[in-house]
MARBA-3410 file (N, C-alpha, C, O; in Angstrom, 1 decimal):
211
-100.1,-6.6,-56.7,-101.0,-5.4,-56.9,-102.4,-5.9,-57.3,-102.6,-6.7,-58.2 ~ -103.4,-5.4,-56.6,-104.8,-5.8,-56.8,-105.3,-5.4,-58.1,-104.9,-4.3,-58.6 ~ -106.1,-6.2,-58.8,-106.7,-5.8,-60.0,-107.8,-4.7,-59.8,-108.6,-4.8,-58.9 ~ -107.7,-3.7,-60.7,-108.7,-2.5,-60.5,-109.7,-2.6,-61.6,-110.9,-2.3,-61.3 ~ -109.4,-3.0,-62.8,-110.3,-3.1,-63.9,-110.4,-4.5,-64.5,-109.4,-5.2,-64.5
-111.6,-4.8,-65.0,-111.8,-6.0,-65.7,-111.3,-5.9,-67.2,-111.9,-5.1,-67.9 ~ -110.2,-6.6,-67.5,-109.6,-6.4,-68.8,-110.5,-6.7,-70.0,-110.5,-6.1,-71.0 ~ -111.3,-7.7,-69.8,-112.2,-8.2,-70.8,-113.3,-7.1,-71.1,-113.6,-6.7,-72.3 ~ -113.8,-6.5,-70.0,-114.8,-5.4,-70.2,-114.1,-4.1,-70.8,-114.7,-3.4,-71.6 ~ -112.8,-3.9,-70.4,-112.1,-2.7,-70.9,-111.8,-2.8,-72.4,-111.9,-1.8,-73.1
-111.6,-4.0,-72.9,-111.3,-4.2,-74.3,-112.6,-3.9,-75.1,-112.4,-3.6,-76.3 ~ -113.7,-4.0,-74.5,-115.0,-3.6,-75.2,-115.3,-2.1,-75.0,-115.8,-1.4,-75.9 ~ -115.0,-1.7,-73.8,-115.3,-0.3,-73.3,-114.6,0.7,-74.2,-115.3,1.7,-74.7 ~ -113.3,0.6,-74.5,-112.6,1.6,-75.2,-113.1,1.8,-76.6,-113.4,3.0,-77.0 ~ -113.2,0.8,-77.5,-113.7,1.0,-78.8,-115.1,1.5,-78.8,-115.5,2.3,-79.7
-116.0,1.1,-77.9,-117.3,1.5,-77.8,-117.4,3.0,-77.6,-118.1,3.8,-78.3 ~ -116.6,3.5,-76.6,-116.7,5.0,-76.3,-116.0,5.8,-77.4,-116.3,7.0,-77.6 ~ -115.0,5.2,-78.1,-114.4,6.0,-79.2,-115.4,6.2,-80.3,-115.5,7.3,-80.8 ~ -116.1,5.1,-80.6,-117.2,5.3,-81.6,-118.2,6.3,-81.2,-118.6,7.1,-82.1 ~ -118.7,6.2,-80.0,-119.7,7.1,-79.5,-119.3,8.5,-79.5,-120.0,9.4,-79.9
-118.1,8.8,-79.0,-117.6,10.1,-78.9,-117.3,10.7,-80.3,-117.5,11.9,-80.5 ~ -116.8,9.9,-81.2,-116.5,10.4,-82.5,-117.7,10.7,-83.4,-117.6,11.5,-84.3 ~ -118.8,10.1,-83.0,-120.1,10.4,-83.7,-120.5,11.8,-83.6,-120.5,12.4,-82.5 ~ -120.8,12.5,-84.7,-121.2,13.9,-84.6,-122.4,14.1,-83.6,-123.4,13.4,-83.7 ~ -122.2,15.0,-82.7,-123.3,15.3,-81.7,-123.2,16.7,-81.3,-122.6,17.5,-81.9
-124.0,17.0,-80.2,-124.1,18.4,-79.8,-122.8,19.0,-79.4,-122.5,20.1,-79.9 ~ -122.0,18.4,-78.6,-120.7,18.9,-78.1,-119.7,19.0,-79.2,-118.9,20.0,-79.3 ~ -119.7,18.0,-80.1,-118.8,18.0,-81.2,-119.1,19.1,-82.2,-118.2,19.7,-82.8 ~ -120.4,19.3,-82.5,-120.8,20.4,-83.4,-120.4,21.7,-82.8,-119.9,22.6,-83.5 ~ -120.5,21.9,-81.5,-120.1,23.1,-80.8,-118.6,23.3,-81.0,-118.2,24.5,-81.2
-117.9,22.3,-80.8,-116.4,22.4,-80.9,-116.0,22.8,-82.3,-115.1,23.6,-82.5 ~ -116.7,22.2,-83.3,-116.4,22.5,-84.7,-116.7,24.0,-85.0,-115.9,24.7,-85.6 ~ -117.8,24.5,-84.5,-118.2,25.9,-84.7,-117.2,26.8,-84.0,-116.8,27.8,-84.7 ~ -116.8,26.6,-82.8,-115.9,27.4,-82.1,-114.5,27.4,-82.7,-113.8,28.4,-82.8 ~ -114.1,26.2,-83.2,-112.8,26.0,-83.9,-112.8,26.9,-85.1,-111.8,27.5,-85.4
-113.9,27.0,-85.8,-114.0,27.8,-87.0,-114.0,29.3,-86.7,-113.3,30.1,-87.4 ~ -114.6,29.7,-85.6,-114.7,31.2,-85.3,-113.6,31.7,-84.4,-113.2,32.9,-84.6 ~ -113.2,31.0,-83.4,-112.2,31.5,-82.5,-110.9,30.7,-82.4,-110.0,31.1,-81.7 ~ -110.8,29.6,-83.1,-109.6,28.8,-83.1,-109.5,27.8,-82.0,-110.3,27.8,-81.0 ~ -108.6,26.8,-82.2,-108.5,25.7,-81.2,-108.1,26.2,-79.9,-108.6,25.7,-78.8
-107.1,27.1,-79.8,-106.6,27.5,-78.5,-107.7,28.1,-77.6,-107.8,27.7,-76.4 ~ -108.6,28.9,-78.1,-109.6,29.5,-77.3,-110.7,28.5,-77.0,-111.4,28.5,-76.0 ~ -110.9,27.5,-78.0,-112.0,26.5,-77.8,-111.6,25.6,-76.7,-112.5,24.9,-76.1 ~ -110.4,25.5,-76.3,-110.0,24.6,-75.2,-110.7,25.0,-73.9,-111.0,24.2,-73.0 ~ -111.1,26.3,-73.7,-111.8,26.7,-72.5,-113.2,26.1,-72.6,-113.8,25.7,-71.5
-113.9,26.1,-73.7,-115.2,25.4,-73.8,-115.0,23.9,-73.5,-115.8,23.3,-72.8 ~ -113.9,23.3,-74.0,-113.7,21.9,-73.8,-113.5,21.6,-72.3,-114.0,20.6,-71.8 ~ -112.9,22.5,-71.6,-112.7,22.2,-70.1,-114.0,22.2,-69.4,-114.2,21.3,-68.6 ~ -114.9,23.1,-69.8,-116.3,23.0,-69.1,-117.1,21.8,-69.6,-117.8,21.2,-68.7 ~ -116.9,21.4,-70.8,-117.6,20.3,-71.3,-117.2,19.0,-70.7,-118.0,18.1,-70.3
-115.9,18.9,-70.4,-115.3,17.7,-69.8,-115.7,17.6,-68.3,-115.9,16.5,-67.8 ~ -115.8,18.7,-67.7,-116.3,18.7,-66.3,-117.7,18.2,-66.2,-118.1,17.4,-65.4 ~ -118.5,18.7,-67.2,-119.9,18.2,-67.3,-120.0,16.8,-67.6,-120.8,16.1,-67.0 ~ -119.2,16.3,-68.5,-119.2,14.8,-68.8,-118.8,14.0,-67.6,-119.4,12.9,-67.4 ~ -117.8,14.5,-66.9,-117.4,13.7,-65.7,-118.5,13.6,-64.7,-118.7,12.6,-64.1
-119.2,14.7,-64.5,-120.3,14.7,-63.5,-121.4,13.8,-63.9,-122.0,13.0,-63.1 ~ -121.8,13.8,-65.2,-122.8,13.0,-65.7,-122.4,11.5,-65.6,-123.2,10.6,-65.3 ~ -121.1,11.2,-65.9,-120.7,9.8,-65.8,-120.7,9.3,-64.4,-121.2,8.2,-64.2 ~ -120.2,10.0,-63.5,-120.3,9.6,-62.1,-121.7,9.4,-61.6,-122.1,8.5,-60.9 ~ -122.6,10.4,-61.9,-124.0,10.4,-61.5,-124.7,9.2,-62.1,-125.6,8.6,-61.4
-124.3,8.8,-63.3,-125.0,7.6,-64.0,-124.7,6.4,-63.2,-125.6,5.5,-63.1 ~ -123.5,6.3,-62.6,-123.2,5.0,-61.8,-123.8,5.1,-60.4,-124.2,4.0,-59.9 ~ -123.7,6.2,-59.8,-124.2,6.2,-58.4,-125.7,6.4,-58.2,-126.2,6.4,-57.1 ~ -126.4,6.7,-59.4,-127.8,6.7,-59.3,-128.5,8.1,-59.4,-129.7,8.2,-59.4 ~ -127.7,9.2,-59.3,-128.3,10.5,-59.4,-129.0,10.7,-60.7,-130.0,11.4,-60.7
-128.5,10.1,-61.8,-129.1,10.3,-63.1,-130.5,9.9,-63.1,-131.3,10.5,-63.8 ~ -130.9,8.8,-62.4,-132.2,8.4,-62.4,-133.2,9.4,-61.8,-134.3,9.6,-62.3 ~ -132.7,10.2,-60.8,-133.5,11.3,-60.3,-133.7,12.4,-61.3,-134.8,12.9,-61.5 ~ -132.6,12.7,-62.0,-132.6,13.7,-63.0,-133.6,13.4,-64.1,-134.4,14.2,-64.6 ~ -133.6,12.1,-64.6,-134.5,11.7,-65.6,-135.9,11.6,-65.2,-136.8,11.8,-66.0
-136.2,11.2,-63.9,-137.5,11.1,-63.4,-138.1,12.5,-63.1,-139.4,12.7,-63.1 ~ -137.3,13.5,-62.8,-137.7,14.8,-62.5,-137.0,15.8,-63.4,-136.2,16.6,-63.0 ~ -137.4,15.8,-64.7,-136.7,16.7,-65.7,-136.8,18.2,-65.4,-136.0,19.0,-65.9 ~ -137.8,18.6,-64.6,-137.9,20.0,-64.3,-136.7,20.5,-63.6,-136.5,21.8,-63.5 ~ -135.9,19.6,-63.0,-134.7,20.1,-62.2,-133.7,20.7,-63.1,-132.9,21.6,-62.7
-133.7,20.4,-64.4,-132.7,21.0,-65.3,-133.4,21.6,-66.6,-132.7,22.0,-67.5 ~ -134.7,21.7,-66.6,-135.4,22.3,-67.8,-135.0,23.7,-68.0,-134.8,24.2,-69.1 ~ -134.9,24.5,-66.9,-134.6,25.9,-67.0,-133.2,26.1,-67.6,-132.9,26.9,-68.5 ~ -132.2,25.3,-67.0,-130.9,25.3,-67.5,-130.8,24.9,-69.0,-130.1,25.5,-69.8 ~ -131.6,23.9,-69.3,-131.6,23.4,-70.7,-132.1,24.4,-71.7,-131.5,24.7,-72.7
-133.2,25.1,-71.3,-133.8,26.1,-72.2,-133.0,27.4,-72.3,-132.8,27.9,-73.4 ~ -132.5,27.8,-71.2,-131.7,29.0,-71.2,-130.4,28.8,-71.9,-129.9,29.7,-72.7 ~ -129.8,27.6,-71.7,-128.5,27.3,-72.5,-128.8,27.3,-74.0,-128.0,27.8,-74.8 ~ -129.9,26.6,-74.4,-130.2,26.5,-75.8,-130.5,27.9,-76.4,-130.1,28.2,-77.5 ~ -131.2,28.7,-75.6,-131.6,30.1,-76.1,-130.3,30.9,-76.3,-130.2,31.7,-77.2
-129.4,30.8,-75.4,-128.1,31.6,-75.4,-127.3,31.2,-76.7,-126.8,32.0,-77.4 ~ -127.2,29.9,-76.9,-126.5,29.4,-78.1,-127.2,29.9,-79.4,-126.5,30.3,-80.4 ~ -128.5,29.9,-79.4,-129.2,30.4,-80.6,-129.0,31.9,-80.8,-128.8,32.4,-81.9 ~ -128.9,32.6,-79.6,-128.6,34.1,-79.7,-127.2,34.3,-80.3,-127.1,35.2,-81.1 ~ -126.2,33.5,-79.9,-124.9,33.6,-80.5,-124.9,33.3,-82.0,-124.2,34.0,-82.8
-125.7,32.3,-82.3,-125.8,32.0,-83.8,-126.4,33.1,-84.6,-126.0,33.3,-85.7 ~ -127.5,33.7,-84.1,-128.1,34.9,-84.8,-127.1,36.0,-84.9,-127.1,36.6,-86.0 ~ -126.3,36.3,-83.9,-125.3,37.3,-84.0,-124.3,37.0,-85.1,-123.8,37.8,-85.9 ~ -123.9,35.7,-85.2,-123.0,35.3,-86.3,-123.6,35.5,-87.6,-122.9,35.9,-88.6 ~ -124.9,35.1,-87.8,-125.5,35.3,-89.1,-125.6,36.7,-89.5,-125.5,37.0,-90.7
-125.6,37.6,-88.5,-125.7,39.1,-88.8,-124.2,39.6,-88.8,-124.1,40.9,-88.9 ~ -123.2,38.8,-88.6,-121.8,39.2,-88.5,-121.6,40.2,-87.4,-120.9,41.2,-87.6 ~ -122.2,40.0,-86.3,-122.1,40.8,-85.1,-121.7,40.0,-83.9,-121.8,38.8,-83.9 ~ -121.3,40.7,-82.8,-121.1,40.0,-81.6,-119.6,39.6,-81.4,-118.8,39.8,-82.3 ~ -119.3,39.0,-80.3,-117.9,38.7,-79.9,-117.3,37.5,-80.8,-116.1,37.5,-81.0
-118.2,36.7,-81.3,-117.7,35.5,-82.1,-117.5,35.8,-83.6,-116.8,35.1,-84.3 ~ -118.2,36.8,-84.1,-118.2,37.1,-85.5,-116.8,37.5,-86.0,-116.1,38.2,-85.3 ~ -116.5,36.9,-87.2,-115.2,37.2,-87.8,-115.4,38.4,-88.8,-116.2,38.3,-89.7 ~ -114.6,39.4,-88.6,-114.7,40.6,-89.5,-113.7,40.4,-90.7,-112.8,39.6,-90.6 ~ -114.0,41.2,-91.7,-113.2,41.1,-92.9,-111.7,41.4,-92.6,-110.8,40.8,-93.2
-111.5,42.3,-91.7,-110.1,42.7,-91.4,-109.6,42.2,-90.0,-108.7,42.8,-89.5 ~ -110.3,41.2,-89.5,-110.0,40.8,-88.2,-109.2,39.5,-88.2,-109.7,38.5,-88.7 ~ -108.0,39.6,-87.8,-107.1,38.4,-87.7,-106.9,37.9,-86.3,-106.0,37.1,-86.0 ~ -107.7,38.4,-85.4,-107.5,38.0,-84.0,-107.9,36.6,-83.7,-108.5,35.9,-84.6 ~ -107.5,36.1,-82.5,-107.8,34.7,-82.2,-109.0,34.6,-81.3,-109.3,33.5,-80.6
-109.8,35.7,-81.2,-111.0,35.6,-80.3,-110.7,35.8,-78.9,-111.5,35.4,-78.0 ~ -109.5,36.4,-78.6,-109.1,36.6,-77.2,-110.1,37.4,-76.4,-110.0,37.4,-75.1 ~ -110.9,38.2,-77.0,-111.9,39.1,-76.3,-113.1,38.3,-75.8,-113.8,38.8,-75.0 ~ -113.2,37.0,-76.2,-114.3,36.2,-75.7,-113.9,35.6,-74.3,-112.8,35.0,-74.2 ~ -114.8,35.8,-73.3,-114.4,35.4,-72.0,-114.2,33.9,-71.8,-114.9,33.1,-72.4
-113.2,33.6,-71.0,-112.9,32.2,-70.7,-114.0,31.5,-70.0,-114.4,30.4,-70.2 ~ -114.5,32.3,-69.0,-115.6,31.7,-68.2,-116.9,31.5,-69.0,-117.5,30.5,-68.9 ~ -117.1,32.4,-69.9,-118.3,32.3,-70.8,-118.1,31.0,-71.7,-119.1,30.3,-71.9 ~ -116.9,30.8,-72.2,-116.7,29.6,-73.0,-116.8,28.3,-72.2,-117.4,27.4,-72.7 ~ -116.3,28.3,-71.0,-116.3,27.1,-70.2,-117.8,26.8,-69.8,-118.2,25.6,-69.8
-118.6,27.9,-69.6,-120.0,27.6,-69.2,-120.8,27.1,-70.4,-121.7,26.3,-70.2 ~ -120.4,27.5,-71.6,-121.1,27.0,-72.8,-120.9,25.5,-72.9,-121.8,24.7,-73.1 ~ -119.6,25.0,-72.6,-119.4,23.6,-72.7,-120.0,22.9,-71.6,-120.6,21.8,-71.8 ~ -120.0,23.4,-70.3,-120.6,22.8,-69.2,-122.1,22.6,-69.3,-122.6,21.5,-69.1 ~ -122.8,23.7,-69.7,-124.2,23.6,-69.9,-124.6,22.6,-71.0,-125.6,21.9,-70.8
-123.9,22.7,-72.1,-124.2,21.8,-73.2,-124.1,20.3,-72.7,-124.8,19.5,-73.2 ~ -123.1,20.0,-71.9,-122.9,18.6,-71.4,-123.9,18.2,-70.4,-124.5,17.1,-70.6 ~ -124.2,19.0,-69.4,-125.1,18.5,-68.4,-126.6,18.7,-68.7,-127.4,18.1,-68.0 ~ -126.9,19.6,-69.6,-128.3,19.8,-69.9,-128.8,19.0,-71.1,-129.8,19.3,-71.7 ~ -128.0,18.0,-71.5,-128.3,17.2,-72.6,-129.0,15.9,-72.2,-128.3,15.0,-71.7
-130.3,15.7,-72.3,-131.0,14.5,-71.8,-130.4,13.2,-72.5,-130.4,12.2,-71.8 ~ -130.0,13.4,-73.7,-129.5,12.2,-74.4,-128.2,11.7,-73.8,-127.9,10.5,-73.8 ~ -127.4,12.7,-73.3,-126.2,12.4,-72.7,-126.4,11.6,-71.4,-125.7,10.6,-71.1 ~ -127.4,12.1,-70.6,-127.8,11.3,-69.4,-128.3,9.9,-69.7,-127.8,9.0,-69.1 ~ -129.2,9.8,-70.7,-129.7,8.5,-71.0,-128.6,7.6,-71.5,-128.7,6.4,-71.2
-127.7,8.1,-72.3,-126.6,7.3,-72.8,-125.7,6.7,-71.7,-125.4,5.5,-71.6 ~ -125.4,7.6,-70.7,-124.5,7.2,-69.6,-125.2,6.2,-68.7,-124.6,5.2,-68.2 ~ -126.5,6.4,-68.5,-127.3,5.5,-67.6,-127.3,4.1,-68.2,-127.2,3.1,-67.5 ~ -127.5,4.1,-69.5,-127.7,2.8,-70.2,-126.4,2.1,-70.5,-126.4,0.8,-70.5 ~ -125.4,2.8,-70.8,-124.2,2.2,-71.3,-123.0,2.0,-70.3,-122.3,1.0,-70.3
-122.9,3.0,-69.4,-121.7,3.0,-68.5,-121.8,1.9,-67.4,-120.9,1.1,-67.2 ~ -123.0,1.8,-66.7,-123.0,0.7,-65.6,-122.7,-0.7,-66.0,-122.1,-1.4,-65.2 ~ -123.0,-1.1,-67.3,-122.7,-2.5,-67.6,-121.2,-2.8,-67.6,-120.7,-3.9,-67.6 ~ -120.4,-1.7,-67.7,-118.9,-1.9,-67.7,-118.3,-1.9,-66.3,-117.1,-2.0,-66.2 ~ -119.2,-1.8,-65.3,-118.7,-1.8,-63.9,-118.7,-3.3,-63.4,-119.8,-3.9,-63.5
-117.6,-3.8,-63.0,-117.5,-5.1,-62.5,-117.7,-5.0,-60.9,-116.9,-4.5,-60.2 ~ -118.8,-5.6,-60.5,-119.2,-5.5,-59.1,-118.3,-6.2,-58.2,-118.3,-6.0,-56.9 ~ -117.5,-7.1,-58.7,-116.5,-7.9,-57.9,-115.2,-7.1,-57.6,-114.4,-7.5,-56.8 ~ -115.1,-5.9,-58.2,-113.9,-5.1,-58.0,-114.3,-3.8,-57.3,-115.4,-3.4,-57.3 ~ -113.3,-3.1,-56.6,-113.6,-1.9,-55.9,-114.2,-0.8,-56.8,-113.6,-0.5,-57.9
-115.3,-0.2,-56.4,-116.0,0.7,-57.3,-115.2,2.1,-57.4,-115.1,2.5,-58.5 ~ -114.7,2.7,-56.3,-114.1,4.0,-56.5,-112.9,4.0,-57.5,-112.9,4.9,-58.4 ~ -112.0,3.1,-57.4,-110.8,3.1,-58.3,-111.3,2.7,-59.7,-110.8,3.3,-60.7 ~ -112.2,1.8,-59.8,-112.7,1.4,-61.1,-113.4,2.5,-61.8,-113.2,2.8,-63.0 ~ -114.3,3.2,-61.1,-115.0,4.3,-61.7,-114.1,5.5,-62.1,-114.3,6.1,-63.1
-113.1,5.8,-61.2,-112.2,6.8,-61.5,-111.4,6.6,-62.8,-111.3,7.5,-63.6 ~ -111.0,5.4,-63.0,-110.2,5.1,-64.2,-111.1,5.1,-65.5,-110.7,5.5,-66.5 ~ -112.3,4.6,-65.3,-113.2,4.6,-66.5,-113.6,6.1,-66.9,-113.6,6.4,-68.1 ~ -113.8,6.9,-65.9,-114.1,8.3,-66.2,-112.9,9.0,-66.8,-113.1,9.8,-67.8 ~ -111.7,8.7,-66.4,-110.5,9.3,-67.0,-110.4,8.9,-68.4,-110.0,9.7,-69.3
-110.7,7.6,-68.7,-110.7,7.1,-70.1,-111.7,7.9,-70.9,-111.4,8.2,-72.1 ~ -112.9,8.0,-70.4,-114.0,8.7,-71.1,-113.5,10.1,-71.4,-113.7,10.6,-72.6 ~ -113.0,10.8,-70.5,-112.6,12.2,-70.7,-111.4,12.3,-71.7,-111.4,13.2,-72.5 ~ -110.5,11.4,-71.7,-109.4,11.4,-72.6,-109.9,11.2,-74.0,-109.5,11.9,-75.0 ~ -110.8,10.2,-74.2,-111.4,9.9,-75.5,-112.2,11.1,-76.0,-112.1,11.6,-77.2
-113.0,11.7,-75.1,-113.8,12.9,-75.5,-113.0,14.1,-75.9,-113.3,14.8,-76.8 ~ -111.9,14.3,-75.1,-111.0,15.4,-75.4,-110.4,15.3,-76.8,-110.3,16.2,-77.5 ~ -109.9,14.1,-77.1,-109.3,13.8,-78.4,-110.3,14.1,-79.5,-109.9,14.7,-80.5 ~ -111.5,13.7,-79.4,-112.5,13.9,-80.4,-112.9,15.4,-80.5,-113.0,15.9,-81.6 ~ -112.9,16.1,-79.4,-113.2,17.5,-79.4,-112.1,18.3,-80.2,-112.4,19.2,-81.0
-110.9,17.9,-79.9,-109.7,18.5,-80.6,-109.8,18.2,-82.1,-109.5,19.1,-82.9 ~ -110.2,17.0,-82.5,-110.3,16.7,-84.0,-111.4,17.6,-84.6,-111.2,18.1,-85.7 ~ -112.5,17.7,-84.0,-113.6,18.6,-84.5,-113.2,20.0,-84.6,-113.5,20.7,-85.6 ~ -112.6,20.5,-83.5,-112.1,21.9,-83.5,-111.1,22.2,-84.6,-111.1,23.2,-85.3 ~ -110.2,21.2,-84.8,-109.2,21.3,-85.9,-109.9,21.3,-87.3,-109.4,22.0,-88.2
-111.0,20.6,-87.4,-111.8,20.6,-88.6,-112.4,22.0,-88.9,-112.5,22.4,-90.0 ~ -112.8,22.6,-87.8,-113.3,24.0,-87.9,-112.3,25.0,-88.4,-112.6,25.9,-89.2 ~ -111.1,24.8,-87.9,-110.0,25.7,-88.3,-109.6,25.5,-89.7,-109.4,26.5,-90.5 ~ -109.6,24.3,-90.2,-109.4,24.0,-91.6,-110.4,24.6,-92.5,-110.1,25.2,-93.5 ~ -111.7,24.5,-92.1,-112.8,25.2,-92.8,-112.6,26.7,-92.9,-112.9,27.3,-93.9
-112.2,27.3,-91.7,-112.0,28.7,-91.7,-110.9,29.1,-92.7,-111.1,30.1,-93.4 ~ -109.8,28.4,-92.7,-108.7,28.8,-93.6,-109.2,28.7,-95.0,-108.8,29.6,-95.8 ~ -109.9,27.7,-95.3,-110.4,27.5,-96.7,-111.3,28.6,-97.2,-111.1,29.2,-98.2 ~ -112.2,29.0,-96.3,-113.1,30.1,-96.6,-112.5,31.4,-96.6,-112.8,32.3,-97.4 ~ -111.5,31.6,-95.7,-110.8,32.9,-95.8,-110.0,33.1,-97.0,-109.8,34.2,-97.6
-109.4,32.0,-97.5,-108.6,32.1,-98.8,-109.5,32.5,-100.0,-109.1,33.1,-100.9 ~ -110.8,32.1,-99.9,-111.7,32.4,-100.9,-112.4,33.8,-100.7,-113.1,34.3,-101.5 ~ -112.0,34.4,-99.5,-112.6,35.7,-99.2,-114.0,35.7,-98.8,-114.7,36.7,-98.8 ~ -114.5,34.5,-98.4,-115.9,34.4,-98.0,-116.1,34.4,-96.5,-116.6,33.5,-95.9 ~ -115.7,35.5,-95.9,-115.8,35.6,-94.4,-117.2,35.7,-94.0,-117.6,35.1,-93.0
-118.0,36.4,-94.7,-119.5,36.5,-94.4,-120.1,35.1,-94.5,-120.9,34.7,-93.6 ~ -119.7,34.3,-95.5,-120.3,33.0,-95.6,-119.8,32.1,-94.4,-120.6,31.3,-93.9 ~ -118.6,32.3,-94.0,-118.1,31.6,-92.8,-118.9,31.9,-91.6,-119.2,31.0,-90.8 ~ -119.2,33.2,-91.4,-120.0,33.6,-90.2,-121.4,32.9,-90.4,-122.0,32.5,-89.4 ~ -121.9,32.9,-91.6,-123.3,32.3,-91.8,-123.3,30.8,-91.5,-124.2,30.3,-90.8
-122.3,30.1,-91.9,-122.2,28.6,-91.6,-122.1,28.4,-90.1,-122.8,27.6,-89.5 ~ -121.2,29.2,-89.5,-121.0,29.0,-88.0,-122.3,29.4,-87.3,-122.6,28.8,-86.3 ~ -123.0,30.4,-87.8,-124.2,30.8,-87.1,-125.3,29.8,-87.2,-126.0,29.5,-86.2 ~ -125.4,29.2,-88.4,-126.4,28.1,-88.5,-126.1,26.9,-87.6,-127.0,26.3,-87.1 ~ -124.8,26.6,-87.6,-124.4,25.4,-86.7,-124.7,25.7,-85.2,-125.1,24.9,-84.5
-124.4,27.0,-84.8,-124.6,27.4,-83.4,-126.1,27.3,-83.1,-126.5,26.8,-82.0 ~ -127.0,27.8,-84.0,-128.4,27.8,-83.8,-128.9,26.3,-83.7,-129.7,25.9,-82.9 ~ -128.3,25.5,-84.6,-128.7,24.1,-84.6,-128.3,23.4,-83.3,-129.2,22.7,-82.7 ~ -127.2,23.7,-82.7,-126.8,23.2,-81.4,-127.7,23.7,-80.3,-128.2,22.9,-79.5 ~ -128.1,25.0,-80.4,-129.0,25.6,-79.4,-130.4,24.9,-79.4,-131.0,24.6,-78.4
-130.9,24.7,-80.6,-132.2,24.1,-80.8,-132.2,22.6,-80.3,-133.1,22.1,-79.7 ~ -131.1,22.0,-80.7,-130.8,20.6,-80.3,-130.8,20.4,-78.8,-131.4,19.5,-78.2 ~ -130.1,21.4,-78.1,-130.0,21.4,-76.7,-131.4,21.6,-76.0,-131.8,20.9,-75.1 ~ -132.2,22.6,-76.6,-133.4,22.9,-76.0,-134.5,21.9,-76.2,-135.4,21.7,-75.4 ~ -134.5,21.2,-77.3,-135.6,20.3,-77.7,-135.2,18.8,-77.6,-136.1,18.0,-77.8
-133.9,18.5,-77.4,-133.5,17.1,-77.3,-134.1,16.3,-76.2,-133.8,15.1,-76.1
END
């Protein structure tokens, strides 16, 4: 069986991407916020969109599309600003304890009224409209490609590893949000919980728009 990956590079690649993915960032903060407000189960829809976006950015970083995106930022400026503005809007609604994501005093629902497509688009836009994500993939991913090995199979396996690591980290952050929600609910501080989630959502929106 032909070798697909360089084992030496892979031994460095895995811990590097675990460290990078586990570091608090835009997508992880969004996962924490949604985990707090709508639960892990519903947050999986946001994760699906985010993972699709990460996969596209990863592949583009290797084949060169990312260089075009970075040289012509106007191609995604509208997406970036609109996405950031929408997340800020959701954050303001949470601060006012209004909207689909707000947790009510007598509301024990899992947020099932929040659209799956809406959640997936939140994750997708956050992933692909993040200039730091593009810059990171452009600078870090290509060095782990062994030019002496077939590119398609090699890139496919590396992207699958990235997605698996990213998904595990998203789950950890979403679970942390659920833990925070339970703690605040026990104290009866539902309004405070909405306020914390709202500030986090606004933070992600501003980060996305100005990053």
